[in-house]
C-alpha positions as CSV (number, residue, x, y, z in Angstrom):
1,X,-19.6,19.9,96.0
2,X,-22.2,19.4,93.4
3,X,-21.7,16.3,90.8
4,X,-23.7,15.3,87.7
5,X,-23.7,12.0,86.9
6,X,-20.4,12.6,84.2
7,X,-18.3,14.4,87.1
8,X,-19.5,11.4,89.4
9,X,-18.2,8.7,87.6
10,X,-15.2,10.7,86.8
11,X,-14.5,11.5,90.4
12,X,-15.2,7.8,91.5
13,X,-12.6,6.7,88.7
14,X,-10.3,9.1,90.0
15,X,-10.4,7.7,93.5
16,X,-10.0,4.5,92.4
17,X,-6.9,5.4,90.4
18,X,-4.6,5.2,93.5
19,X,-5.9,1.9,94.1
20,X,-5.6,0.6,90.6
21,X,-3.1,-2.4,91.6
22,X,-5.9,-3.6,94.3
23,X,-8.3,-3.6,91.5
24,X,-6.2,-5.5,89.5
25,X,-5.4,-7.9,91.9
26,X,-9.2,-8.4,92.3
27,X,-10.1,-8.8,88.7
28,X,-7.0,-11.5,88.4
29,X,-8.5,-13.3,91.3
30,X,-11.6,-13.6,90.0
31,X,-10.5,-14.6,86.8
32,X,-8.1,-17.3,88.2
33,X,-11.0,-18.5,89.9
34,X,-13.5,-18.5,87.1
35,X,-11.4,-19.0,84.2
36,X,-8.6,-21.4,85.5
37,X,-8.0,-22.2,81.9
38,X,-6.3,-19.0,81.0
39,X,-4.0,-19.8,84.1
40,X,-2.9,-23.1,83.1
41,X,0.0,-22.0,80.8
42,X,2.5,-19.4,82.9
43,X,3.1,-17.7,79.6
44,X,-0.5,-17.3,79.3
45,X,-1.0,-16.2,82.8
46,X,1.5,-13.5,82.4
47,X,0.1,-12.6,79.1
48,X,-3.6,-12.5,80.9
49,X,-2.2,-10.2,84.1
50,X,-0.6,-8.0,81.2
51,X,-4.0,-8.0,79.4
52,X,-6.0,-7.1,82.9
53,X,-3.4,-4.0,83.8
54,X,-3.4,-2.5,80.4
55,X,-7.5,-2.4,80.1
56,X,-7.9,-1.3,83.9
57,X,-5.7,1.7,83.2
58,X,-6.8,2.4,79.7
59,X,-10.3,2.4,81.0
60,X,-9.9,4.0,84.7
61,X,-8.0,7.0,82.5
62,X,-10.8,7.2,80.0
63,X,-13.3,7.5,82.6
64,X,-11.3,10.1,84.7
65,X,-11.1,12.3,81.5
66,X,-14.6,11.9,80.3
67,X,-13.7,10.3,77.4
68,X,-16.4,8.6,75.1
69,X,-16.2,5.1,75.3
70,X,-16.0,4.8,71.6
71,X,-12.9,7.0,71.8
72,X,-11.4,4.8,74.7
73,X,-8.5,3.1,72.7
74,X,-7.7,-0.1,73.9
75,X,-4.3,-1.6,74.4
76,X,-2.4,-1.8,71.2
77,X,-1.5,-5.3,72.2
78,X,-4.7,-6.6,72.7
79,X,-5.1,-7.9,69.4
80,X,-2.1,-9.9,69.3
81,X,-3.0,-11.1,72.5
82,X,-6.0,-12.4,71.1
83,X,-3.9,-14.1,67.9
84,X,-1.9,-15.7,70.8
85,X,-4.8,-17.2,72.6
86,X,-5.9,-19.0,69.5
87,X,-2.5,-20.3,68.4
88,X,-2.4,-21.7,72.0
89,X,-5.9,-23.5,71.2
90,X,-7.8,-21.7,73.9
91,X,-11.6,-21.4,73.2
92,X,-13.1,-18.0,72.4
93,X,-15.6,-18.1,75.2
94,X,-12.6,-18.4,77.6
95,X,-11.6,-14.8,76.2
96,X,-15.0,-13.5,76.6
97,X,-15.7,-14.7,79.9
98,X,-12.8,-13.1,80.9
99,X,-14.0,-9.9,79.4
100,X,-17.0,-9.9,81.0
101,X,-16.0,-10.9,84.5
102,X,-13.4,-8.2,84.6
103,X,-16.1,-5.7,83.6
104,X,-18.5,-6.8,86.6
105,X,-15.2,-6.3,88.9
106,X,-14.5,-2.8,87.7
107,X,-18.3,-2.0,87.6
108,X,-18.8,-3.3,91.3
109,X,-15.9,-1.3,92.7
110,X,-17.1,1.9,90.9
111,X,-20.5,1.8,91.9
112,X,-19.3,0.7,95.8
113,X,-17.2,4.3,95.5
114,X,-19.8,6.5,94.4
115,X,-22.1,6.6,97.7
116,X,-18.9,7.7,99.5
117,X,-18.8,10.8,97.1
118,X,-22.3,11.9,97.4
119,X,-25.6,10.8,99.4
120,X,-28.0,11.5,96.5
121,X,-29.1,8.2,95.4
122,X,-30.9,9.6,92.2
123,X,-27.5,10.9,91.3
124,X,-25.8,7.5,92.0
125,X,-28.5,5.8,90.0
126,X,-27.9,8.1,87.3
127,X,-24.0,8.0,87.3
128,X,-24.3,3.8,87.8
129,X,-26.4,3.6,84.7
130,X,-24.2,6.3,82.9
131,X,-21.0,4.0,83.9
132,X,-22.5,0.5,82.9
133,X,-23.4,2.3,79.5
134,X,-19.7,3.3,78.8
135,X,-18.0,0.5,80.4
136,X,-20.6,-2.4,78.3
137,X,-19.7,-0.1,75.3
138,X,-16.1,-0.3,75.8
139,X,-15.9,-4.3,76.5
140,X,-18.6,-4.8,73.6
141,X,-16.0,-3.0,71.2
142,X,-12.8,-4.2,72.7
143,X,-14.6,-8.0,72.7
144,X,-15.5,-7.5,69.0
145,X,-11.8,-6.6,68.0
146,X,-10.5,-9.3,69.9
147,X,-13.0,-11.8,68.8
148,X,-12.2,-10.7,65.6
149,X,-8.7,-11.1,65.4
150,X,-9.1,-14.7,67.7
151,X,-11.1,-15.6,64.7
152,X,-9.1,-14.7,61.9
153,X,-6.2,-16.5,63.6
154,X,-8.2,-19.7,64.3
155,X,-9.4,-19.8,60.6
156,X,-5.6,-18.9,59.5
157,X,-4.4,-21.7,61.8
158,X,-6.9,-24.1,60.5
159,X,-6.2,-23.3,56.6
160,X,-2.3,-24.1,57.6
161,X,-3.4,-27.0,59.5
162,X,-5.4,-28.5,56.5
163,X,-2.5,-27.3,54.2
164,X,0.4,-29.4,56.3
165,X,-2.4,-32.5,56.5
166,X,-2.7,-32.3,52.6
167,X,0.8,-31.9,52.2
168,X,1.6,-35.0,54.6
169,X,-1.0,-37.0,52.2
170,X,1.5,-36.1,49.1
171,X,4.6,-36.2,50.6
172,X,4.3,-39.0,53.3
173,X,4.2,-42.8,51.8
174,X,5.3,-41.8,48.4
175,X,6.9,-45.2,48.3
176,X,6.7,-48.8,49.6
177,X,9.9,-48.3,51.9
178,X,9.3,-48.2,55.6
179,X,12.6,-46.2,56.1
180,X,12.2,-43.4,53.6
181,X,8.3,-43.2,54.6
182,X,9.1,-42.5,58.6
183,X,11.9,-40.0,57.2
184,X,9.2,-38.2,55.1
185,X,7.4,-38.0,58.2
186,X,10.2,-36.3,60.3
187,X,11.2,-34.0,57.6
188,X,7.6,-32.6,56.9
189,X,7.2,-31.9,61.0
190,X,10.6,-30.3,61.2
191,X,9.5,-28.0,58.3
192,X,6.1,-27.0,60.1
193,X,6.0,-27.3,63.9
194,X,9.2,-29.0,65.3
195,X,12.3,-28.3,66.2
196,X,13.3,-32.4,65.9
197,X,11.4,-35.3,65.6
198,X,12.3,-39.0,65.8
199,X,10.2,-42.1,65.0
200,X,10.9,-45.4,66.6
201,X,9.3,-48.7,65.0
202,X,8.8,-52.1,67.1
203,X,11.0,-54.6,66.1
204,X,8.1,-57.2,65.4
205,X,6.9,-54.9,63.0
206,X,9.4,-55.7,60.8
207,X,8.6,-59.4,61.1
208,X,5.1,-60.9,59.7
209,X,2.3,-58.2,59.9
210,X,0.4,-60.2,62.5
211,X,3.3,-61.0,64.5
212,X,2.9,-59.8,68.3
213,X,4.8,-57.4,70.0
214,X,6.9,-59.0,73.2
215,X,7.7,-57.2,76.5
216,X,9.9,-55.1,77.1
217,X,9.1,-53.4,74.0
218,X,12.1,-53.4,71.6
219,X,12.3,-50.7,69.1
220,X,14.5,-49.2,66.1
221,X,15.3,-45.7,65.8
222,X,14.5,-46.0,62.5
223,X,14.4,-41.8,61.3
224,X,15.5,-38.6,63.1
225,X,15.7,-35.3,61.9
226,X,16.6,-31.8,63.4
227,X,16.2,-28.3,62.3
228,X,19.2,-27.6,60.0
229,X,20.5,-31.0,59.9
230,X,20.0,-33.6,57.4
231,X,21.7,-36.7,58.6
232,X,21.8,-39.7,56.2
233,X,19.3,-42.3,57.1
234,X,20.6,-45.6,58.1
235,X,19.9,-48.9,56.5
236,X,17.4,-51.0,58.4
237,X,19.8,-53.9,59.0
238,X,22.2,-51.6,61.1
239,X,19.7,-49.6,62.9
240,X,20.3,-50.6,66.8
241,X,17.9,-52.1,69.2
242,X,16.9,-50.1,72.3
243,X,13.7,-49.9,74.5
244,X,12.2,-47.0,76.8
245,X,11.9,-47.5,80.5
246,X,8.6,-48.2,82.0
247,X,6.7,-45.5,82.7
248,X,8.4,-43.1,80.4
249,X,6.0,-41.1,77.9
250,X,7.2,-43.3,74.9
251,X,6.2,-46.5,76.7
252,X,2.9,-45.1,77.9
253,X,2.2,-44.3,74.6
254,X,3.4,-47.7,72.9
255,X,1.2,-49.5,75.8
256,X,-2.0,-47.5,75.8
257,X,-2.3,-46.3,72.3
258,X,-2.9,-42.6,73.4
259,X,-0.7,-39.4,72.8
260,X,0.4,-37.1,75.1
261,X,1.9,-33.3,75.8
262,X,4.7,-32.3,77.9
263,X,6.0,-29.2,78.5
264,X,9.7,-28.1,79.2
265,X,11.0,-29.0,83.0
266,X,14.5,-28.2,83.7
267,X,14.6,-30.9,85.9
268,X,13.1,-33.9,83.7
269,X,12.4,-32.6,80.2
270,X,14.5,-29.9,78.6
271,X,12.4,-29.6,75.4
272,X,8.7,-29.3,75.2
273,X,7.5,-32.5,73.3
274,X,4.8,-34.5,72.0
275,X,4.7,-38.4,71.7
276,X,2.2,-39.9,69.7
277,X,1.7,-43.5,68.9
278,X,1.6,-44.7,65.4
279,X,-1.2,-47.2,65.0
280,X,-2.7,-48.6,61.8
281,X,-5.6,-51.2,60.9
282,X,-5.5,-51.7,65.2
283,X,-2.3,-52.4,65.7
284,X,0.8,-49.9,67.1
285,X,3.7,-50.0,65.3
286,X,5.9,-47.5,66.6
287,X,6.1,-44.0,68.3
288,X,6.6,-40.6,66.8
289,X,8.3,-37.8,69.1
290,X,7.8,-33.7,68.5
291,X,9.8,-31.7,70.3
292,X,10.4,-27.6,70.3
293,X,13.0,-25.9,72.0
294,X,12.3,-24.2,75.5
295,X,12.6,-20.9,74.3
296,X,9.5,-21.6,71.7
297,X,5.9,-21.9,72.5
298,X,5.2,-25.4,73.7
299,X,3.0,-27.5,71.8
300,X,-0.9,-26.7,72.3
301,X,-3.8,-29.0,71.5
302,X,-4.3,-28.2,68.2
303,X,-0.4,-29.0,67.6
304,X,-1.1,-32.4,69.1
305,X,-4.0,-32.8,66.4
306,X,-2.0,-32.1,63.6
307,X,0.6,-34.5,64.9
308,X,-2.0,-37.1,65.4
309,X,-3.4,-36.6,61.8
310,X,0.1,-36.7,60.1
311,X,1.3,-39.4,62.1
312,X,-2.0,-41.4,61.2
313,X,-1.3,-40.8,57.6
314,X,2.4,-42.1,58.1
315,X,1.5,-45.2,60.4
316,X,-1.0,-46.4,57.1
317,X,1.8,-45.7,55.1
318,X,4.0,-47.7,57.2
319,X,1.8,-50.3,57.5
320,X,1.6,-50.8,53.7
321,X,5.1,-50.8,53.4
322,X,5.7,-53.4,55.9
323,X,2.9,-55.4,54.4
324,X,4.4,-55.3,50.8
325,X,7.9,-55.7,52.0
326,X,6.8,-59.2,53.9
327,X,4.6,-60.1,50.7
328,X,7.5,-59.1,48.2
329,X,9.9,-61.1,50.3
330,X,7.7,-63.8,50.6
331,X,7.4,-64.0,46.7
332,X,11.0,-63.7,46.3
333,X,11.8,-66.3,48.6
334,X,9.4,-68.4,46.8
335,X,10.7,-67.5,43.4
336,X,14.2,-68.1,44.4
337,X,13.7,-71.6,46.0
338,X,11.7,-72.6,42.5
339,X,14.9,-71.6,40.6
340,X,17.9,-73.8,40.4
341,X,20.3,-73.4,43.6
342,X,23.3,-74.7,41.9
343,X,23.5,-75.3,38.1
344,X,24.2,-79.4,37.6
345,X,27.5,-81.0,36.6
346,X,28.0,-81.2,33.2
347,X,30.4,-80.5,30.5
348,X,28.8,-79.7,27.5
349,X,28.3,-76.0,28.6
350,X,29.6,-73.3,31.1
351,X,27.1,-71.2,32.3
352,X,26.3,-68.5,34.3
353,X,22.9,-67.2,35.7
354,X,21.1,-64.2,37.3
355,X,17.5,-63.6,38.6
356,X,17.2,-59.9,39.3
357,X,13.9,-58.8,40.8
358,X,11.9,-55.7,39.6
359,X,12.0,-52.6,41.9
360,X,9.8,-52.2,44.7
361,X,6.9,-50.8,42.4
362,X,6.4,-54.1,40.5
363,X,7.8,-56.8,42.8
364,X,8.8,-60.1,42.1
365,X,7.7,-61.8,38.9
366,X,7.4,-65.0,36.9
367,X,10.8,-65.0,35.2
368,X,12.8,-68.1,35.4
369,X,16.0,-70.3,34.1
370,X,17.1,-73.7,34.2
371,X,19.8,-76.0,33.2
372,X,19.0,-79.4,32.5
373,X,21.5,-82.2,31.7
374,X,20.1,-84.9,29.4
375,X,21.4,-88.0,27.8
376,X,24.4,-88.2,24.9
377,X,26.1,-85.6,26.9
378,X,23.6,-83.0,25.6
379,X,22.0,-80.1,27.7
380,X,18.7,-77.9,27.8
381,X,19.1,-74.4,28.2
382,X,15.9,-72.9,29.6
383,X,14.0,-69.3,30.1
384,X,10.8,-68.6,30.6
385,X,8.3,-65.9,31.8
386,X,5.1,-65.7,33.5
387,X,3.5,-62.5,32.8
388,X,2.2,-61.0,36.0
389,X,3.8,-60.2,39.5
390,X,3.6,-61.3,42.9
391,X,3.4,-64.9,44.8
392,X,0.9,-65.9,42.2
393,X,3.3,-65.3,39.3
394,X,6.1,-67.1,41.0
395,X,4.0,-70.4,42.0
396,X,2.9,-70.5,38.4
397,X,6.6,-70.5,37.2
398,X,7.5,-73.4,39.5
399,X,4.7,-75.2,38.1
400,X,6.2,-74.4,34.4
401,X,9.4,-75.3,35.4
402,X,8.5,-78.4,36.8
403,X,6.8,-79.3,33.9
404,X,9.7,-78.7,31.5
405,X,11.8,-80.8,33.6
406,X,9.6,-83.8,33.2
407,X,9.2,-83.2,29.6
408,X,12.9,-82.7,29.2
409,X,13.4,-85.9,30.9
410,X,11.8,-87.8,28.3
411,X,13.8,-86.2,25.8
412,X,11.3,-84.4,23.8
413,X,12.5,-82.1,20.8
414,X,12.3,-78.7,21.6
415,X,9.1,-77.9,19.7
416,X,7.4,-81.1,20.6
417,X,8.3,-79.8,24.4
418,X,6.9,-76.7,23.9
419,X,3.6,-78.2,22.6
420,X,2.9,-80.4,25.5
421,X,3.9,-77.2,27.7
422,X,1.4,-75.4,26.1
423,X,-1.3,-77.8,27.0
424,X,-0.2,-77.4,30.5
425,X,-0.8,-74.0,30.7
426,X,-4.2,-74.3,28.7
427,X,-5.0,-76.9,32.0
428,X,-4.2,-74.3,34.5
429,X,-6.1,-71.7,32.9
430,X,-9.3,-73.8,32.7
431,X,-9.0,-74.9,36.6
432,X,-11.9,-72.9,38.2
433,X,-9.9,-73.6,41.5
434,X,-6.4,-71.9,40.0
435,X,-5.8,-68.4,38.8
436,X,-2.3,-69.2,38.2
437,X,-2.0,-68.0,34.8
438,X,-5.5,-67.0,33.6
439,X,-5.6,-65.1,30.3
440,X,-1.9,-63.4,30.4
441,X,-0.2,-66.7,29.5
442,X,3.6,-67.0,29.4
443,X,6.8,-67.2,27.1
444,X,9.4,-69.9,27.1
445,X,12.9,-70.1,24.8
446,X,13.9,-74.1,25.0
447,X,17.2,-74.9,23.5
448,X,19.1,-78.3,23.4
449,X,23.0,-78.2,22.8
450,X,24.8,-81.3,21.6
451,X,28.5,-81.0,22.1
452,X,29.2,-84.1,19.8
453,X,27.9,-82.6,17.0
454,X,28.1,-78.7,18.0
455,X,24.6,-78.0,16.9
456,X,21.9,-76.6,19.1
457,X,18.1,-76.8,18.6
458,X,16.0,-74.2,19.7
459,X,12.1,-73.4,19.7
460,X,10.3,-70.5,21.3
461,X,7.0,-69.5,22.6
462,X,6.5,-65.9,22.2
463,X,9.8,-65.3,23.8
464,X,12.5,-62.8,22.8
465,X,15.1,-64.0,20.2
466,X,18.3,-65.2,21.9
467,X,22.0,-63.9,21.3
468,X,25.2,-65.4,19.9
469,X,28.9,-64.4,20.2
470,X,31.0,-67.0,18.2
471,X,34.6,-67.3,19.1
472,X,35.6,-65.0,16.4
473,X,33.7,-62.0,18.1
474,X,30.8,-61.7,16.1
475,X,27.4,-60.9,17.5
476,X,24.1,-62.3,16.2
477,X,20.7,-62.5,17.1
478,X,19.2,-65.7,16.1
479,X,16.3,-65.7,13.6
480,X,14.1,-68.1,15.0
481,X,10.8,-69.3,13.6
482,X,8.0,-67.3,15.5
483,X,6.0,-69.1,18.5
484,X,2.6,-68.1,19.9
485,X,2.9,-67.5,24.0
486,X,2.0,-70.4,26.1
487,X,-1.7,-70.8,26.8
488,X,-3.4,-70.0,23.1
489,X,-3.4,-73.3,22.0
490,X,-4.1,-75.0,18.9
491,X,-1.2,-73.1,17.2
492,X,2.0,-74.8,15.9
493,X,5.5,-74.5,17.5
494,X,9.0,-74.5,15.0
495,X,12.2,-75.5,15.9
496,X,15.4,-74.4,14.4
497,X,18.7,-76.2,14.3
498,X,22.3,-73.7,14.6
499,X,25.9,-74.6,14.5
500,X,27.8,-73.6,17.4
501,X,31.4,-74.1,17.2
502,X,33.4,-74.9,20.4
503,X,33.9,-71.5,22.5
504,X,30.8,-69.8,21.3
505,X,28.7,-67.4,23.8
506,X,24.7,-68.1,23.4
507,X,22.7,-65.5,25.9
508,X,19.2,-66.3,26.8
509,X,16.9,-63.7,28.7
510,X,13.8,-62.4,29.6
511,X,12.3,-59.2,28.0
512,X,12.9,-57.3,31.2
513,X,16.6,-56.9,30.4
514,X,15.8,-55.3,27.2
515,X,13.0,-53.2,27.3
516,X,13.0,-50.0,29.5
517,X,11.4,-46.6,30.1
518,X,14.3,-44.7,28.4
519,X,15.3,-47.0,25.2
520,X,13.4,-49.7,23.0
521,X,14.3,-53.6,22.5
522,X,16.7,-52.2,19.5
523,X,18.7,-50.2,21.3
524,X,18.7,-52.7,24.1
525,X,20.1,-55.3,21.9
526,X,22.9,-53.0,20.5
527,X,23.9,-52.7,24.2
528,X,23.8,-56.4,25.2
529,X,25.9,-57.2,22.0
530,X,28.5,-54.6,23.1
531,X,28.4,-56.3,26.8
532,X,28.8,-59.9,25.6
533,X,31.3,-59.0,23.2
534,X,33.4,-57.4,25.9
535,X,36.4,-59.3,27.1
536,X,35.9,-60.7,30.8
537,X,37.5,-62.3,33.5
538,X,35.0,-65.2,33.6
539,X,31.5,-65.7,32.6
540,X,30.2,-64.4,36.1
541,X,31.9,-61.3,35.3
542,X,30.2,-61.1,31.7
543,X,26.6,-61.4,33.7
544,X,27.6,-58.6,36.0
545,X,28.8,-56.6,33.1
546,X,25.5,-57.1,31.2
547,X,23.1,-56.2,33.9
548,X,25.2,-53.0,34.8
549,X,25.3,-52.1,31.2
550,X,21.5,-52.4,30.4
551,X,19.5,-52.3,33.7
552,X,19.0,-49.2,35.9
553,X,19.5,-49.6,39.8
554,X,15.9,-50.5,40.5
555,X,14.5,-52.0,37.2
556,X,11.0,-51.8,35.8
557,X,10.3,-55.3,35.5
558,X,12.3,-58.6,37.0
559,X,15.0,-60.4,34.8
560,X,16.2,-63.5,34.1
561,X,19.8,-64.3,32.4
562,X,21.3,-67.6,31.3
563,X,24.8,-67.3,29.6
564,X,25.9,-70.4,28.1
565,X,29.7,-71.0,26.8
566,X,30.0,-74.0,24.5
567,X,32.2,-76.8,24.9
568,X,32.7,-79.6,21.9
569,X,33.6,-82.8,22.5
570,X,36.6,-84.2,19.9
571,X,36.8,-87.4,18.0
572,X,38.8,-88.8,20.8
573,X,36.2,-88.4,23.2
574,X,33.5,-89.9,21.0
575,X,33.5,-93.7,19.2
576,X,30.8,-94.9,16.7
577,X,30.1,-98.5,15.2
578,X,27.6,-99.2,12.5
579,X,26.2,-102.7,13.3
580,X,24.5,-105.5,11.2
581,X,21.3,-106.8,12.3
582,X,22.2,-110.2,13.1
583,X,23.6,-112.0,16.3
584,X,27.4,-112.1,15.5
585,X,27.4,-108.4,15.6
586,X,27.1,-108.5,19.5
587,X,30.7,-110.0,19.7
588,X,32.0,-107.7,17.6
589,X,30.6,-104.9,19.5
590,X,31.9,-106.3,22.5
591,X,35.4,-106.5,21.0
592,X,35.1,-103.0,19.6
593,X,34.1,-101.5,23.0
594,X,37.1,-103.3,25.1
595,X,39.3,-101.7,22.3
596,X,38.2,-98.3,22.9
597,X,38.1,-98.6,26.5
598,X,41.6,-99.7,26.7
599,X,42.6,-96.8,24.7
600,X,40.7,-94.2,26.6
601,X,42.3,-95.8,29.6
602,X,38.7,-97.4,31.3
603,X,40.2,-101.0,31.7
604,X,38.2,-100.8,34.9
605,X,34.6,-100.5,33.0
606,X,35.6,-103.4,30.6
607,X,33.5,-106.3,31.8
608,X,30.7,-103.9,32.8
609,X,30.6,-101.9,29.6
610,X,30.8,-105.2,27.6
611,X,27.8,-106.7,29.5
612,X,25.7,-103.6,29.2
613,X,26.5,-103.3,25.1
614,X,25.8,-106.7,24.9
615,X,22.3,-106.5,26.1
616,X,21.5,-103.1,24.5
617,X,22.8,-104.6,21.1
618,X,20.8,-107.8,21.2
619,X,17.6,-105.7,22.2
620,X,18.1,-103.5,19.0
621,X,18.9,-106.7,16.9
622,X,15.8,-108.6,18.1
623,X,13.1,-105.8,18.8
624,X,14.3,-103.1,16.5
625,X,15.0,-102.2,12.8
626,X,17.8,-101.4,11.0
627,X,20.2,-99.5,10.8
628,X,21.8,-100.1,13.9
629,X,24.5,-97.7,15.4
630,X,26.8,-98.0,19.1
631,X,28.4,-95.0,20.4
632,X,30.4,-94.4,23.1
633,X,30.8,-91.2,24.9
634,X,33.5,-90.4,27.4
635,X,32.8,-87.4,29.0
636,X,33.4,-87.9,33.0
637,X,31.4,-90.9,32.9
638,X,31.2,-93.7,30.0
639,X,27.9,-93.2,27.7
640,X,26.8,-96.2,26.0
641,X,24.3,-95.6,23.1
642,X,22.5,-98.0,20.7
643,X,20.3,-96.6,18.0
644,X,17.7,-98.2,15.8
645,X,14.8,-97.1,13.4
646,X,12.2,-98.7,15.5
647,X,9.8,-96.5,17.7
648,X,9.2,-99.1,20.0
649,X,10.1,-98.3,23.4
650,X,11.6,-101.1,25.7
651,X,10.5,-101.2,29.3
652,X,11.1,-103.5,32.4
653,X,9.0,-106.4,33.1
654,X,8.4,-108.8,35.5
655,X,10.1,-112.3,34.2
656,X,9.0,-115.6,35.5
657,X,11.7,-118.0,37.1
658,X,11.9,-120.4,34.1
659,X,11.5,-117.6,31.2
660,X,15.0,-117.9,29.2
661,X,14.6,-113.8,28.4
662,X,13.3,-110.5,30.1
663,X,16.1,-109.9,32.3
664,X,18.4,-107.5,29.7
665,X,16.9,-104.3,30.5
666,X,16.9,-104.9,34.4
667,X,20.7,-105.8,34.2
668,X,21.3,-102.8,32.6
669,X,19.4,-100.8,35.1
670,X,21.3,-102.5,38.2
671,X,24.7,-101.9,36.3
672,X,24.2,-98.3,34.8
673,X,24.0,-95.2,37.0
674,X,21.1,-94.0,34.7
675,X,19.5,-95.3,31.5
676,X,16.7,-94.4,29.7
677,X,15.7,-94.2,25.9
678,X,15.0,-90.8,23.7
679,X,13.1,-90.6,20.4
680,X,14.1,-89.0,17.3
681,X,12.2,-87.8,14.0
682,X,12.7,-91.8,13.0
683,X,13.9,-94.2,15.4
684,X,15.2,-94.4,19.2
685,X,18.1,-94.5,20.9
686,X,18.6,-96.8,24.5
687,X,21.6,-95.3,26.5
688,X,23.3,-96.1,29.8
689,X,25.9,-94.0,31.7
690,X,28.5,-96.3,33.4
691,X,30.9,-95.0,36.3
692,X,33.8,-96.5,38.6
693,X,31.1,-97.1,41.1
694,X,29.0,-99.5,39.1
695,X,28.6,-103.1,40.2
696,X,27.4,-106.5,39.6
697,X,23.7,-107.0,41.1
698,X,22.6,-109.8,43.0
699,X,21.5,-112.6,41.2
700,X,18.6,-113.0,43.1
701,X,17.6,-109.5,42.1
702,X,17.6,-110.6,38.3
703,X,15.1,-113.3,38.8
704,X,12.1,-110.9,39.6
705,X,11.6,-108.4,36.9
706,X,12.7,-108.2,33.3
707,X,13.0,-106.9,30.0
708,X,11.3,-107.1,26.8
């Protein structure tokens, strides 16, 4: 039989047709040896085998029929297989090598077959050249189509991955809440690349940022999400602690800090999984696990890269949240420790107080309140606000509250106290080693209520006006003289005095209670008045009602609220005498005091009170100026007050052994629970507080210090 080059190629292909299975096997064995990457995955191996079979059968059929290489159609699934390789993260070089190696095996078998059909070497050479050209043209064309489909799929996956990473940047870490941040990670991953996601954080991550984790590693299941499920997120406090077995993928990820991929295995792993540690700033915070059902494609290298990228963003957000949470908790603890833990015992007013920190976006601020008992059964009510947030604002608040208490202890009038407090803020601002206040300053409202007169003296430094609800139910915002914020210096403060009948409700607060993004101060004042006027079972209930009526769940600014219901001391609890500036007045004063104590049933204090009153009246007569007034107040304890028109302050001094005087104030100090001096616009008042525990001092103690 005479052959041409074309017929010899066709005949050789026809002879190889019955041995196509062997040819396919030879190609498969070559690829398994040279391109093992295509056989690591059983799904990819089956896909590669199908691809080899279809290409060999299509090529042999085309050569048998003498079809032009450009007209031989590649297998219909060839393009889809190339895309699938791209989705599995295999490099395009593996695909091209497979084509070239398969081409080489087919050419070798075809050329080996030709000498069996003819002994014409020239014809065999021509046919071989014809065959090589045809196979190369076919392989080049199919390779070009496959590479184009492969690259399109890779580009599409790259764009998809970038879009997911970009979406992760917008959706993960929207708040400074640890649980919410991890749940955002789980939600995003289940929407794009996983059927189920779990996030476990080390228990040590909830403590101080630099706390080292102890072995075994204890974790909290902080977030979990499955496709089609939206389980409620448990609070951190209710999450159970657990550990992973030594050598398990999560334990290795936590220990080594390296991610890993795992295929579904009926014996050990029912799902495909990715295990990715959550690491930020060199520390491992926890581990995220991504799962796919066995019926789906297993995770590939690009899936692992995507999981690492979104986990890294989540880890930074979690670290920011936990550091913020720790700083906020520290500032809040400092703030609460600097606020009054319990209101002091006093009968002038019934008080209820609240401090509410701002929402997570703003943090703890410098708002504060205080209740300070004063002499004469009076009480000072204070509310202030240091502008700013954080530990520094809380620390500055503590300094100012201490300064207010110190100034209140010397019984300064409200306007004078604010003047001195303004100097304190100026000194803090000028201190180069302190950034406590800076240029922002602070505001303060200081009020002193006297239950004997029923009058309240108030002064403010840039603070919002207080509100009063009188016993008849009318609500008024007190019109106080304006005062500059603390820290400006050089501007005066003015006080105003108002009458508050017994049973009046005085509300002091910071601007965070009134201001909100959804209403102005006037609207806030209206709501406040309605809440204060509403009947309530107790003052504490009124406090809760005010906060509920005016504040959202997460207020924009921190809030301090101080409610005080006034109590008046009736005439039966106060006794007053005007005294002449002569020695005989001392005896009359003792007699009057003794009679009044008998009326009040305080005979046990008779001797002590007479002795204290004698010393105070004697000092007023000898060193003060008329008019002289003696006042007794029965208010739980017995308050003895002697006033005169002199501004000279008595003080303790050391008396010599043979001095006739100089021991009066020492005697008063020994017998009284407390004693002191307060100054008015004109004159002063020396007071002493006596209780049943008062005793007579030892005589040798009286021989040392003395009074003038």
